[in-house]
TORKOL-4160 file (C-alpha; in steps of 0.2 Angstrom, whole numbers, padded with zeros to 4 digits, m for minus):
108
<pt num="1" X="0359" Y="m0149" Z="0822"/>
<pt num="2" X="0355" Y="m0148" Z="0841"/>
<pt num="3" X="0338" Y="m0152" Z="0846"/>
<pt num="4" X="0331" Y="m0154" Z="0864"/>
<pt num="5" X="0314" Y="m0158" Z="0871"/>
<pt num="6" X="0310" Y="m0145" Z="0885"/>
<pt num="7" X="0298" Y="m0156" Z="0894"/>
<pt num="8" X="0310" Y="m0170" Z="0895"/>
<pt num="9" X="0323" Y="m0158" Z="0901"/>
<pt num="10" X="0311" Y="m0151" Z="0914"/>
<pt num="11" X="0306" Y="m0169" Z="0920"/>
<pt num="12" X="0325" Y="m0173" Z="0922"/>
<pt num="13" X="0327" Y="m0157" Z="0933"/>
<pt num="14" X="0313" Y="m0162" Z="0944"/>
<pt num="15" X="0320" Y="m0180" Z="0946"/>
<pt num="16" X="0337" Y="m0172" Z="0951"/>
<pt num="17" X="0330" Y="m0158" Z="0962"/>
<pt num="18" X="0339" Y="m0145" Z="0951"/>
<pt num="19" X="0333" Y="m0128" Z="0945"/>
<pt num="20" X="0343" Y="m0127" Z="0928"/>
<pt num="21" X="0353" Y="m0136" Z="0915"/>
<pt num="22" X="0363" Y="m0129" Z="0901"/>
<pt num="23" X="0357" Y="m0139" Z="0886"/>
<pt num="24" X="0366" Y="m0131" Z="0871"/>
<pt num="25" X="0382" Y="m0121" Z="0872"/>
<pt num="26" X="0392" Y="m0113" Z="0858"/>
<pt num="27" X="0404" Y="m0098" Z="0858"/>
<pt num="28" X="0390" Y="m0086" Z="0853"/>
<pt num="29" X="0375" Y="m0092" Z="0863"/>
<pt num="30" X="0370" Y="m0104" Z="0876"/>
<pt num="31" X="0353" Y="m0112" Z="0880"/>
<pt num="32" X="0347" Y="m0116" Z="0898"/>
<pt num="33" X="0332" Y="m0124" Z="0903"/>
<pt num="34" X="0326" Y="m0118" Z="0920"/>
<pt num="35" X="0312" Y="m0125" Z="0932"/>
<pt num="36" X="0304" Y="m0118" Z="0947"/>
<pt num="37" X="0290" Y="m0123" Z="0958"/>
<pt num="38" X="0280" Y="m0115" Z="0972"/>
<pt num="39" X="0292" Y="m0111" Z="0987"/>
<pt num="40" X="0307" Y="m0110" Z="0977"/>
<pt num="41" X="0318" Y="m0094" Z="0978"/>
<pt num="42" X="0327" Y="m0085" Z="0964"/>
<pt num="43" X="0338" Y="m0072" Z="0972"/>
<pt num="44" X="0339" Y="m0054" Z="0963"/>
<pt num="45" X="0354" Y="m0055" Z="0951"/>
<pt num="46" X="0361" Y="m0050" Z="0934"/>
<pt num="47" X="0370" Y="m0058" Z="0920"/>
<pt num="48" X="0383" Y="m0050" Z="0909"/>
<pt num="49" X="0375" Y="m0057" Z="0893"/>
<pt num="50" X="0359" Y="m0053" Z="0884"/>
<pt num="51" X="0345" Y="m0064" Z="0890"/>
<pt num="52" X="0329" Y="m0070" Z="0881"/>
<pt num="53" X="0317" Y="m0080" Z="0891"/>
<pt num="54" X="0303" Y="m0090" Z="0884"/>
<pt num="55" X="0290" Y="m0096" Z="0897"/>
<pt num="56" X="0287" Y="m0114" Z="0891"/>
<pt num="57" X="0274" Y="m0118" Z="0905"/>
<pt num="58" X="0267" Y="m0112" Z="0921"/>
<pt num="59" X="0265" Y="m0095" Z="0928"/>
<pt num="60" X="0273" Y="m0083" Z="0940"/>
<pt num="61" X="0281" Y="m0065" Z="0941"/>
<pt num="62" X="0297" Y="m0057" Z="0936"/>
<pt num="63" X="0304" Y="m0043" Z="0946"/>
<pt num="64" X="0315" Y="m0032" Z="0935"/>
<pt num="65" X="0324" Y="m0019" Z="0944"/>
<pt num="66" X="0308" Y="m0016" Z="0956"/>
<pt num="67" X="0295" Y="m0018" Z="0942"/>
<pt num="68" X="0285" Y="m0034" Z="0945"/>
<pt num="69" X="0276" Y="m0041" Z="0930"/>
<pt num="70" X="0266" Y="m0057" Z="0928"/>
<pt num="71" X="0273" Y="m0071" Z="0917"/>
<pt num="72" X="0264" Y="m0086" Z="0909"/>
<pt num="73" X="0266" Y="m0099" Z="0896"/>
<pt num="74" X="0270" Y="m0091" Z="0879"/>
<pt num="75" X="0278" Y="m0075" Z="0886"/>
<pt num="76" X="0295" Y="m0069" Z="0880"/>
<pt num="77" X="0306" Y="m0058" Z="0891"/>
<pt num="78" X="0322" Y="m0049" Z="0884"/>
<pt num="79" X="0334" Y="m0042" Z="0897"/>
<pt num="80" X="0349" Y="m0031" Z="0892"/>
<pt num="81" X="0366" Y="m0036" Z="0901"/>
<pt num="82" X="0367" Y="m0030" Z="0919"/>
<pt num="83" X="0349" Y="m0030" Z="0922"/>
<pt num="84" X="0344" Y="m0035" Z="0940"/>
<pt num="85" X="0330" Y="m0047" Z="0940"/>
<pt num="86" X="0322" Y="m0062" Z="0949"/>
<pt num="87" X="0308" Y="m0074" Z="0946"/>
<pt num="88" X="0295" Y="m0076" Z="0960"/>
<pt num="89" X="0278" Y="m0080" Z="0966"/>
<pt num="90" X="0277" Y="m0097" Z="0956"/>
<pt num="91" X="0259" Y="m0102" Z="0955"/>
<pt num="92" X="0264" Y="m0120" Z="0949"/>
<pt num="93" X="0279" Y="m0127" Z="0940"/>
<pt num="94" X="0287" Y="m0114" Z="0930"/>
<pt num="95" X="0298" Y="m0120" Z="0915"/>
<pt num="96" X="0308" Y="m0108" Z="0904"/>
<pt num="97" X="0320" Y="m0109" Z="0890"/>
<pt num="98" X="0334" Y="m0095" Z="0892"/>
<pt num="99" X="0345" Y="m0090" Z="0878"/>
<pt num="100" X="0361" Y="m0081" Z="0883"/>
<pt num="101" X="0371" Y="m0071" Z="0870"/>
<pt num="102" X="0385" Y="m0073" Z="0870"/>
<pt num="103" X="0386" Y="m0090" Z="0880"/>
<pt num="104" X="0382" Y="m0088" Z="0899"/>
<pt num="105" X="0398" Y="m0083" Z="0908"/>
<pt num="106" X="0407" Y="m0078" Z="0892"/>
<pt num="107" X="0408" Y="m0059" Z="0897"/>
<pt num="108" X="0414" Y="m0062" Z="0915"/>
């Protein structure tokens, strides 16, 4: 069994001034914890894997290929491989769990 505490992972990211950490990795998926705060920038990008974001805390917006949507705690976002996206306009600390399938970078 793998178990992580998202709040603890986010606190470590804040201490280390990092935006993300891969917390679990197998051949079929990986789980990353991400943390943004007001003023941070997430450039437009795409991944070759399926992505499922769970907003654990905070609020902001996601730009998916030009369509901007508010996101907040409890929201789940699914992106198909190759979908251009970015998170922006962080109202406060935004913490998300991101599941990549297969594992992030496996399709490159």
